[in-house]
C-alpha positions in Angstrom: -65.4 90.6 56.9 -66.6 90.4 53.2 -69.5 88.2 52.2 -69.4 87.8 48.8 -72.7 87.7 46.1 -70.7 86.6 43.3 -73.0 83.6 41.5 -71.8 79.8 42.5 -71.2 77.4 39.5 -74.6 76.3 40.6 -76.5 80.0 40.1 -74.7 80.5 37.1 -75.9 77.2 35.2 -79.3 78.7 36.1 -78.9 81.7 33.7 -79.7 79.1 30.7 -83.1 78.4 32.9 -84.3 82.2 31.1 -86.7 84.6 32.6 -87.3 81.7 35.4 -83.3 82.2 35.9 -84.0 85.5 38.0 -84.0 84.9 42.0 -86.8 86.7 43.0 -89.0 85.9 40.4 -88.7 82.2 41.7 -89.3 83.4 44.8 -92.5 85.4 43.9 -94.2 83.1 41.4 -93.0 79.7 42.8 -91.1 79.5 46.2 -93.8 81.6 48.3 -97.1 80.3 46.5 -96.2 77.2 47.1 -95.2 77.5 51.0 -98.3 80.0 51.1 -100.4 77.1 50.6 -99.0 74.4 52.5 -99.4 76.1 55.5 -102.9 77.4 55.0 -103.7 72.8 53.7 -101.5 72.1 56.9 -103.2 74.1 59.5 -106.8 73.1 58.4 -107.1 70.4 60.0 -106.0 71.8 63.1 -107.8 74.7 63.1 -111.7 72.8 62.2 -110.6 70.0 65.1 -113.0 71.6 67.6 -115.8 71.3 65.2 -114.8 67.8 63.7 -114.3 66.2 67.5 -117.6 67.2 68.2 -119.3 66.0 65.0 -117.6 62.4 65.4 -118.0 62.7 68.5 -113.8 62.2 69.2 -112.0 62.3 72.9 -109.2 65.1 72.9 -107.0 61.9 72.6 -108.7 61.0 69.1 -108.6 64.1 67.4 -105.0 64.2 68.3 -104.0 61.3 66.9 -105.6 62.8 63.8 -103.8 65.6 63.9 -100.7 63.8 65.0 -100.9 61.6 62.1 -99.9 64.0 59.5 -96.6 65.1 61.7 -95.5 61.5 61.8 -95.9 60.5 58.5 -94.5 64.2 56.7 -91.3 63.4 59.4 -90.6 60.2 58.4 -91.0 60.9 54.7 -88.3 63.9 55.1 -85.3 61.0 55.5 -86.0 60.4 51.8 -86.5 64.1 50.9 -82.9 65.4 50.1 -82.0 62.2 47.5 -86.0 62.7 45.8 -84.4 66.6 45.1 -81.1 65.3 44.4 -82.2 62.6 41.9 -85.0 64.3 40.7 -84.1 67.9 41.0 -85.9 70.6 43.5 -88.2 71.9 40.9 -89.8 68.2 39.4 -89.5 67.5 43.2 -91.8 71.1 44.3 -94.5 70.2 41.1 -95.1 66.4 42.6 -95.5 67.3 46.2 -98.2 69.8 45.2 -99.8 67.4 43.2 -99.6 64.2 45.9 -101.1 66.6 48.8 -103.8 68.5 47.3 -105.3 64.8 45.8 -104.5 63.7 49.3 -106.6 67.3 50.9 -109.1 66.1 48.0 -109.5 62.9 49.6 -110.3 64.5 53.5 -113.6 65.7 52.0 -114.7 62.6 51.7 -113.4 60.6 54.6 -116.8 59.2 57.5 -114.3 57.9 60.2 -111.6 58.9 62.1 -109.7 55.9 60.1 -109.8 57.6 57.0 -109.4 60.6 58.2 -106.3 59.2 59.8 -104.8 58.0 56.6 -106.1 61.4 54.6 -103.9 63.3 57.4 -100.9 60.5 56.4 -100.9 61.1 53.4 -100.7 64.7 53.6 -97.7 64.7 55.6 -96.0 62.7 52.7 -97.1 64.9 50.0 -95.9 68.0 51.7 -92.3 66.1 53.2 -90.2 67.2 49.9 -91.2 71.1 50.0 -89.1 72.7 52.7 -85.9 71.3 51.9 -87.0 71.9 48.3 -87.5 75.3 48.7 -84.2 75.3 50.9 -81.9 74.0 48.1 -84.1 76.4 45.6 -82.9 79.5 48.0 -79.1 78.1 48.2 -78.4 77.8 44.4 -80.2 81.0 43.8 -79.1 83.6 46.4 -75.9 84.8 47.9 -75.0 84.0 50.8 -76.0 88.0 52.5 -79.4 87.8 51.4 -80.2 83.9 52.3 -81.1 84.5 55.8 -83.7 86.7 54.5 -84.9 84.7 52.1 -85.2 82.2 54.2 -87.4 84.1 56.3 -89.1 85.6 54.1 -90.6 81.8 53.1 -90.9 81.3 57.2 -93.1 84.0 57.1 -95.5 83.0 54.3 -95.7 79.8 56.2 -97.0 82.1 58.3 -99.0 84.2 56.9 -100.7 81.2 55.5 -101.7 80.2 59.4 -103.0 83.7 59.6 -104.9 84.1 56.9 -106.2 80.0 57.2 -107.1 80.1 60.0 -110.0 82.6 60.3 -110.5 81.5 56.2 -111.0 78.4 57.3 -113.9 79.0 60.1 -115.9 81.0 57.6 -116.0 77.9 54.8 -116.9 75.5 57.4 -119.0 77.2 59.2 -120.6 79.5 55.9 -120.8 75.9 54.1 -118.5 72.9 55.6 -116.1 71.4 56.7 -115.8 69.1 54.0 -116.5 71.4 51.3 -113.6 73.4 52.8 -111.0 70.4 52.4 -112.2 69.8 48.6 -111.7 73.8 48.1 -108.5 74.1 49.5 -107.4 70.6 47.3 -108.8 71.9 44.0 -106.7 75.6 44.4 -103.8 73.0 45.5 -104.2 70.9 41.6 -104.2 74.3 40.0 -101.0 75.1 41.5 -99.5 72.1 40.4 -100.2 73.8 36.6 -97.2 77.1 37.6 -95.3 75.0 39.6 -95.4 72.2 36.3 -94.5 75.0 34.0 -91.3 76.3 36.4 -90.1 72.3 36.4 -90.2 72.0 32.6 -88.3 75.7 31.5 -85.3 75.6 34.4 -82.6 73.2 34.1 -81.3 71.9 37.2 -78.0 73.0 38.4 -75.2 70.9 39.1 -73.7 70.3 42.7 -71.4 72.3 43.9 -68.1 70.4 44.2 -65.7 73.4 45.8 -65.8 73.6 50.4 -67.7 70.2 50.6 -67.9 69.6 54.1 -65.8 67.7 56.0 -67.8 64.7 56.9 -67.0 64.5 61.0 -68.7 68.2 60.8 -71.7 67.3 59.2 -72.1 64.8 61.0 -72.0 67.6 63.9 -74.7 69.4 62.4 -76.6 66.4 62.3 -76.9 66.3 66.2 -76.6 69.7 66.9 -79.0 71.7 64.5 -81.3 68.9 64.0 -81.2 68.2 67.9 -82.4 72.6 68.7 -85.1 72.1 66.2 -86.5 68.7 68.2 -86.3 71.2 71.1 -87.8 73.9 69.6 -90.2 72.7 67.3 -91.8 70.5 71.0 -92.3 74.1 72.3 -94.1 76.0 69.3 -96.2 72.6 68.1 -98.4 74.0 71.5 -99.4 76.8 69.2 -98.9 74.0 65.4 -101.3 71.4 66.9 -103.3 72.3 70.8 -103.1 76.3 71.0 -106.9 75.8 69.3 -108.1 73.0 71.3 -106.3 74.5 74.4 -108.6 76.9 74.4 -111.9 75.5 73.6 -111.3 73.0 76.3 -109.5 75.4 79.3 -111.3 78.6 78.4 -114.8 77.7 76.8 -114.1 79.9 73.5 -116.4 80.1 70.3 -115.0 79.1 67.1 -115.4 82.5 66.0 -112.8 84.0 69.0 -110.4 80.4 68.6 -110.0 81.5 64.8 -108.8 84.8 65.6 -106.5 83.8 68.6 -104.8 81.1 66.0 -104.4 83.6 63.8 -103.0 86.5 66.0 -100.9 83.9 67.2 -99.1 83.2 63.6 -99.2 86.6 62.7 -96.7 87.8 65.4 -94.7 84.7 64.3 -94.8 85.7 60.9 -94.0 89.5 62.0 -90.8 88.1 64.6 -89.5 85.6 61.2 -89.0 88.9 58.8 -87.1 90.9 61.6 -85.0 88.5 62.8 -84.5 87.3 59.4 -83.6 90.6 58.0 -81.5 91.4 61.5 -79.5 88.6 61.4 -77.9 89.1 57.7 -77.6 93.3 59.1 -75.5 91.5 61.5 -73.6 89.1 58.6 -73.1 92.5 56.4 -71.8 94.5 59.8 -68.9 92.1 59.8 -69.8 89.3 62.8 -68.9 86.0 61.6 -72.0 83.5 60.1 -72.1 81.8 64.0 -72.6 85.3 66.1 -74.7 86.8 63.1 -77.2 83.0 63.6 -77.0 81.1 67.0 -76.9 84.1 69.2 -80.7 85.0 67.9 -81.9 81.6 68.2 -81.0 80.6 72.0 -82.9 84.1 73.2 -86.1 82.8 70.6 -85.9 79.8 72.4 -85.2 80.3 75.6 -87.7 83.7 75.9 -90.4 81.6 73.8 -90.1 78.8 76.5 -90.0 80.9 79.3 -93.6 82.6 78.4 -95.3 79.9 77.6 -94.9 77.9 80.4 -95.9 81.3 82.1 -98.9 81.1 80.3 -99.9 77.6 80.8 -99.6 77.9 84.3 -101.7 80.8 84.6 -105.8 80.8 85.1 -107.1 84.2 82.7 -107.6 84.0 79.4 -106.8 87.7 79.9 -103.2 86.9 81.2 -102.9 83.7 78.8 -102.9 85.2 75.5 -101.1 88.0 76.1 -98.3 85.9 77.3 -98.8 83.0 74.8 -98.0 85.8 72.1 -95.1 86.6 73.2 -94.3 83.3 73.4 -94.5 83.0 70.0 -92.8 85.8 69.1 -89.6 84.4 70.6 -90.0 80.9 68.7 -90.3 83.1 65.2 -86.8 83.8 65.8 -85.6 80.8 66.8 -86.8 78.8 63.8 -85.1 81.8 61.7 -81.7 81.2 63.3 -82.1 77.8 62.9 -83.1 77.5 58.9 -80.2 80.1 58.3 -77.9 77.5 60.5 -78.8 75.3 57.9 -77.8 77.3 54.6 -74.8 78.4 56.4 -72.9 75.3 57.9 -74.6 72.8 55.3 -72.7 73.6 52.2 -72.6 70.6 50.2 -74.6 68.4 52.9 -77.1 71.0 52.8 -80.2 68.4 51.7 -79.0 65.8 54.0 -78.6 68.3 56.9 -82.0 69.6 55.5 -84.2 66.3 55.7 -82.9 65.2 58.8 -83.6 68.8 60.8 -87.0 68.0 59.4 -87.4 65.1 60.1 -86.5 65.2 63.9 -89.0 68.9 64.0 -91.8 67.2 62.5 -90.7 63.8 64.7 -91.3 66.5 67.7 -94.5 68.0 66.7 -96.5 64.6 65.8 -94.6 63.2 69.6 -94.5 66.9 72.2 -98.7 67.3 71.6 -99.5 64.2 71.7 -97.5 63.4 75.2 -98.9 66.7 76.5 -102.4 66.2 75.5 -102.2 62.6 76.8 -101.3 63.9 80.6 -103.5 66.6 80.0 -106.3 63.3 79.5 -105.0 61.4 82.5 -103.9 64.0 85.0 -106.5 66.6 84.2 -103.9 69.4 84.4 -101.4 70.9 82.5 -99.0 70.7 84.9 -96.6 68.0 83.6 -96.8 69.0 80.0 -95.4 72.4 81.4 -92.6 70.5 82.5 -92.0 69.3 79.2 -92.2 72.2 77.6 -89.3 73.8 80.2 -86.9 70.4 79.7 -87.1 70.9 75.6 -86.1 75.1 76.1 -83.3 74.3 78.0 -81.9 71.2 76.1 -82.8 73.1 73.0 -80.6 76.4 74.0 -77.2 73.7 74.8 -77.9 72.3 71.4 -77.9 75.3 70.0 -74.4 76.9 71.7 -72.5 73.9 70.5 -73.2 74.5 66.7 -70.1 74.9 65.4 -68.5 76.9 62.1 -68.3 74.9 58.8 -64.7 72.7 58.6 -63.8 73.6 54.7 -62.0 69.7 53.3 
């Protein structure tokens, strides 16, 4: 089966954008910097949570509430994100989102109470909500099918790279300066990046939406349930690394902040490599003649199953020397799952990509908000991680079923 990389009508429209119409230039100067910075900004609070917890005297539940405020607003604002991208255009949405979240992060430096931190964290989620949908639409407009999984893998890797670098960087800044100055620095850098994104949005003509090969509505609806449901389960499992890992290492093994920063960074680095390898491998399978389903979906099933199994075993161990390698293996599998799911959104979304992407993002980030919160409160009330481990196993099994039910597109 040959997959054509010919320009779609939407991609041909981009010729009017001058040098910005080069897809790889757009990737290098717009998509990657914005995605990289977003990851650093998003994870800053997670890495600094133990220090802020001690500084304000918060309980585990209270500091988790601060962290989860981002995920709730980020999830809820995914619903209008697709509409915003269609209304304003992906480029303009990108620029405005960067400005909003940078101002929210800058405001965090001046927060003095738990309520103020929750508010700033919630505003950060609102600002970053349209970013990923805008990125996916940009990739779909500028890249052909045989490159999309690789480009998505690169963007997902940029998210992980931001976390890899951001974890030790945040630890360094908050120990050398203060956590308030750390937030102020990140917010200022974001405002500077807004200038580049503004230039991009003013010089690129937005393409018209493709009209041919639109997805039939029943299929589009099935994508919302299967792909979205699988991502809810995947991010519920991965939410341990995104929200609870630093707190788990400190409260369970009593590690210092320096060690925590490097261990968290290592987990993100493993996820980074996994996403890159998974994306390139998936595109190679597609070029070798496999169907889109067989090139994308089995990778996700293996990733979600392996990630859940290794993380569940890791949380049952009482030794940090045994737990950490198991957690890193789990992180590697989960990275494969992310590449698979977002490739499915691209390949099977068609004209409904914005809607499927928004819904998938909504469910995934709702999971990041709800699942770590449920896990932390179960640990608080029960005094152990037994129930939390059971939650992860249930999500892993449910996600495998959802991915197995993903079907190829039906063209109208």
